[in-house]
C-alpha positions as CSV (number, residue, x, y, z in Angstrom):
1,X,4.0,10.0,18.5
2,X,7.2,11.6,17.3
3,X,7.9,12.4,13.6
4,X,8.8,9.3,11.6
5,X,12.4,8.5,10.7
6,X,13.1,8.1,7.0
7,X,15.6,5.3,6.3
8,X,16.6,3.3,3.3
9,X,18.2,0.1,2.2
10,X,20.0,-0.7,-1.1
11,X,19.1,-3.6,-3.3
12,X,21.6,-4.0,-6.2
13,X,22.2,-0.3,-6.1
14,X,18.5,0.6,-6.0
15,X,17.2,2.7,-3.1
16,X,14.2,1.4,-1.2
17,X,13.0,4.0,1.2
18,X,10.7,3.7,4.2
19,X,9.2,5.6,7.2
20,X,9.6,4.2,10.7
21,X,7.2,5.7,13.1
22,X,9.1,4.2,16.0
23,X,8.0,3.2,19.5
24,X,8.2,0.0,21.3
25,X,5.0,-1.5,20.1
26,X,4.7,-4.6,17.9
27,X,5.7,-3.9,14.3
28,X,3.1,-3.3,11.6
29,X,4.2,-3.1,8.0
30,X,2.1,-0.7,5.9
31,X,2.0,-1.0,2.1
32,X,0.4,1.8,0.0
33,X,-1.4,1.7,-3.3
34,X,-0.5,3.0,-6.8
35,X,0.5,6.7,-7.0
36,X,0.8,6.9,-3.2
37,X,3.5,6.5,-0.6
38,X,4.3,5.3,2.9
39,X,3.3,8.7,4.4
40,X,-0.3,8.0,3.5
41,X,-0.4,5.8,6.7
42,X,0.6,8.7,9.0
43,X,-2.9,9.1,10.5
44,X,-3.1,5.3,11.1
45,X,0.3,5.3,12.7
46,X,-0.8,8.1,15.1
47,X,-4.0,6.2,16.0
48,X,-2.3,2.9,16.7
49,X,0.6,4.3,18.8
50,X,2.0,3.3,21.1
51,X,0.8,-0.3,20.8
52,X,2.0,-0.6,17.2
53,X,5.2,0.6,15.5
54,X,4.2,1.3,12.0
55,X,6.8,0.9,9.3
56,X,5.5,2.3,6.0
57,X,7.4,1.4,2.8
58,X,7.6,3.6,-0.3
59,X,7.2,0.7,-2.7
60,X,9.4,0.5,-5.8
61,X,9.0,3.5,-8.1
62,X,7.0,5.5,-5.5
63,X,7.9,8.3,-3.2
64,X,11.5,8.4,-2.2
65,X,12.2,4.8,-3.5
66,X,14.0,4.5,-6.9
67,X,12.5,3.2,-10.0
68,X,12.9,-0.5,-10.7
69,X,13.7,-2.5,-13.8
70,X,10.3,-4.2,-13.6
71,X,7.1,-4.1,-11.6
72,X,6.2,-7.7,-11.5
73,X,4.5,-9.5,-8.6
74,X,7.8,-11.2,-7.8
75,X,9.7,-7.9,-7.7
76,X,7.3,-6.2,-5.2
77,X,7.4,-9.3,-2.9
78,X,11.2,-9.5,-3.0
79,X,11.3,-5.9,-1.8
80,X,9.1,-6.7,1.2
81,X,11.3,-9.7,2.1
82,X,14.5,-7.6,1.8
83,X,13.0,-4.9,4.1
84,X,12.0,-7.4,6.8
85,X,15.5,-9.0,6.6
86,X,17.1,-5.6,6.8
87,X,15.1,-4.7,9.9
88,X,15.7,-8.1,11.5
89,X,12.0,-8.8,11.8
90,X,11.1,-12.4,11.6
91,X,7.3,-12.2,11.8
92,X,5.0,-9.2,11.3
93,X,1.4,-8.1,10.7
94,X,0.8,-6.2,7.4
95,X,-1.8,-3.7,6.4
96,X,-2.1,-2.9,2.7
97,X,-4.2,-0.7,0.5
98,X,-5.1,-1.6,-3.1
99,X,-1.8,-2.6,-4.8
100,X,-0.3,-2.9,-1.3
101,X,-3.2,-5.1,-0.2
102,X,-2.6,-7.5,-3.0
103,X,1.1,-7.5,-2.2
104,X,0.3,-8.3,1.4
105,X,-1.8,-11.4,0.8
106,X,0.5,-12.6,-1.9
107,X,3.5,-12.2,0.5
108,X,1.5,-14.1,3.1
109,X,0.9,-16.9,0.6
110,X,4.6,-17.2,-0.3
111,X,6.1,-16.5,3.1
112,X,3.5,-17.8,5.7
113,X,6.2,-18.0,8.4
114,X,6.8,-14.3,8.1
115,X,3.2,-13.0,8.4
116,X,1.2,-13.2,11.6
117,X,-1.9,-11.5,10.1
118,X,-2.8,-9.1,7.4
119,X,-5.4,-6.4,6.6
120,X,-6.6,-6.2,3.0
121,X,-8.0,-2.7,2.4
122,X,-9.9,-2.7,-0.9
123,X,-7.6,-5.1,-2.8
124,X,-9.5,-7.4,-5.1
125,X,-8.6,-11.0,-5.9
126,X,-9.8,-10.9,-9.4
127,X,-8.8,-8.0,-11.7
128,X,-9.8,-8.2,-15.4
129,X,-7.2,-8.9,-18.0
130,X,-9.1,-7.2,-20.8
131,X,-10.1,-3.6,-21.4
132,X,-8.2,-0.3,-21.0
133,X,-5.8,0.2,-18.1
134,X,-7.7,2.3,-15.5
135,X,-4.5,4.3,-14.7
136,X,-3.6,5.1,-18.3
137,X,-4.6,8.7,-17.7
138,X,-1.3,9.3,-15.8
139,X,0.6,9.1,-19.2
140,X,-0.9,12.6,-19.9
141,X,0.2,14.2,-16.7
142,X,3.2,16.6,-16.5
143,X,6.1,15.0,-14.6
144,X,7.7,18.2,-13.4
145,X,7.3,22.0,-13.4
146,X,9.2,25.0,-12.3
147,X,7.1,25.5,-9.1
148,X,5.0,23.3,-6.9
149,X,1.9,25.3,-7.7
150,X,2.5,25.1,-11.5
151,X,2.8,21.4,-11.2
152,X,-0.4,21.1,-9.2
153,X,-2.2,23.3,-11.7
154,X,-0.9,21.2,-14.6
155,X,-2.2,18.0,-13.0
156,X,-5.8,19.2,-13.3
157,X,-8.3,17.0,-11.4
158,X,-5.4,14.9,-10.1
159,X,-3.7,18.0,-8.5
160,X,-5.5,17.9,-5.1
161,X,-4.9,14.2,-4.8
162,X,-1.2,14.4,-5.5
163,X,-0.4,17.8,-4.0
164,X,1.0,16.5,-0.7
165,X,3.2,13.9,-2.4
166,X,5.2,16.1,-4.8
167,X,8.9,16.2,-4.5
168,X,11.4,19.1,-5.0
169,X,14.4,18.5,-7.2
170,X,17.9,19.7,-6.3
171,X,17.6,22.5,-8.8
172,X,14.4,23.8,-7.2
173,X,11.9,22.4,-9.8
174,X,9.1,20.1,-8.7
175,X,8.3,16.5,-9.8
176,X,5.8,13.7,-9.4
177,X,6.7,11.1,-6.8
178,X,6.5,8.4,-9.6
179,X,7.0,8.0,-13.3
180,X,3.7,7.6,-15.2
181,X,4.9,4.7,-17.4
182,X,5.9,2.8,-14.3
183,X,2.4,3.2,-12.9
184,X,0.8,1.9,-16.1
185,X,3.2,-1.0,-16.3
186,X,2.6,-1.9,-12.6
187,X,-1.1,-1.8,-13.0
188,X,-1.0,-4.1,-16.1
189,X,1.1,-6.6,-14.1
190,X,-1.1,-6.6,-11.0
191,X,-4.2,-7.7,-13.1
192,X,-5.2,-11.3,-13.1
193,X,-6.8,-14.0,-11.0
194,X,-5.3,-14.1,-7.6
195,X,-7.7,-16.5,-5.9
196,X,-5.0,-19.1,-5.2
197,X,-2.9,-16.6,-3.4
198,X,-5.8,-15.3,-1.4
199,X,-6.7,-18.8,-0.2
200,X,-3.1,-20.1,0.3
201,X,-2.4,-18.6,3.7
202,X,-4.1,-19.5,7.0
203,X,-3.2,-16.5,9.3
204,X,-6.0,-14.2,10.6
205,X,-7.0,-11.6,8.0
206,X,-9.3,-8.6,7.8
207,X,-10.9,-7.5,4.6
208,X,-12.0,-3.8,4.6
209,X,-14.2,-2.9,1.7
210,X,-15.1,0.6,0.6
211,X,-18.7,0.6,-0.3
212,X,-17.9,2.5,-3.4
213,X,-14.5,1.0,-3.9
214,X,-12.7,-1.5,-6.1
215,X,-14.1,-4.8,-4.8
216,X,-17.6,-5.8,-6.1
217,X,-19.9,-6.8,-3.2
218,X,-20.3,-10.4,-4.4
219,X,-16.5,-10.8,-4.7
220,X,-16.1,-9.5,-1.2
221,X,-18.6,-12.0,0.1
222,X,-16.8,-14.8,-1.6
223,X,-13.4,-13.7,-0.3
224,X,-14.7,-13.8,3.3
225,X,-16.7,-17.0,2.8
226,X,-14.0,-19.0,1.1
227,X,-11.1,-18.1,3.3
228,X,-11.2,-19.2,7.0
229,X,-10.2,-16.8,9.8
230,X,-11.2,-13.8,7.7
231,X,-13.1,-10.9,9.2
232,X,-15.0,-8.3,7.2
233,X,-15.7,-4.6,7.7
234,X,-17.4,-2.3,5.1
235,X,-17.1,1.5,5.3
236,X,-19.2,4.0,3.5
237,X,-16.5,5.5,1.4
238,X,-14.7,5.1,-1.9
239,X,-11.6,3.1,-2.8
240,X,-9.3,5.5,-0.8
241,X,-10.7,4.1,2.5
242,X,-7.9,5.5,4.7
243,X,-8.6,9.0,3.5
244,X,-12.4,8.8,3.1
245,X,-13.0,7.5,6.6
246,X,-9.8,7.7,8.6
247,X,-11.5,7.2,11.9
248,X,-13.4,4.1,10.7
249,X,-10.3,2.7,9.1
250,X,-8.2,3.1,12.2
251,X,-10.9,1.6,14.4
252,X,-11.3,-1.4,12.2
253,X,-7.5,-2.1,12.0
254,X,-7.0,-1.5,15.8
255,X,-9.9,-3.9,16.8
256,X,-8.6,-6.6,14.4
257,X,-5.0,-6.3,15.7
258,X,-6.3,-6.3,19.3
259,X,-8.3,-9.5,18.6
260,X,-5.3,-11.4,17.3
261,X,-3.1,-10.5,20.3
262,X,-5.7,-10.9,23.0
């Protein structure tokens, strides 16, 4: 697999950036979670090549994509539609993690003609509307620093997690690949009851649950039991399934995709 090509499209003057890992395989759209970026799917793209051409989006406000005016459900889904139209892809499989997983099944619900299948990696269908925002801690993080190491040190426990995502500014300083307030706003707006969206599509789906992840065991059972054509894999890892068990994650995705194209 060659190095991915970074490309972009413009939506009303806003940059939406993505990585295209190339190849002649069938396209697979990859959608990351909060505080992450398209590059988090690099290992998966390598494992799926050459059968799949992974296109990994930096979702609005993340990575090399510009900040957006809002982080509503509709906004995220409009970006996905714009990217597929930009690429001239009529129908595609989608793999998403956390926020990206919710975006994937909601996009399938609203645009069933554009989705052949999707993989939900630890994305719940019911997220509480009450209680503190679990990502509110990012408001206390430094957004930039004179050097990369200074920024990593300033991030404290979040430093190792974010180290590979940091961006260098034109003046040589370093910054986060997101704005903390955007993350908090986006997390607030993703909360709610999404059962109708989960049940609205009929394409094949795979639910991958981290045993110590974000989806309670009983909710995962109900998600699989209530939605036809839904497979299930549980991996002994935390919410960050793709990083905690990259081999198991790639194997589950590959076997699922192979099953729908057999």
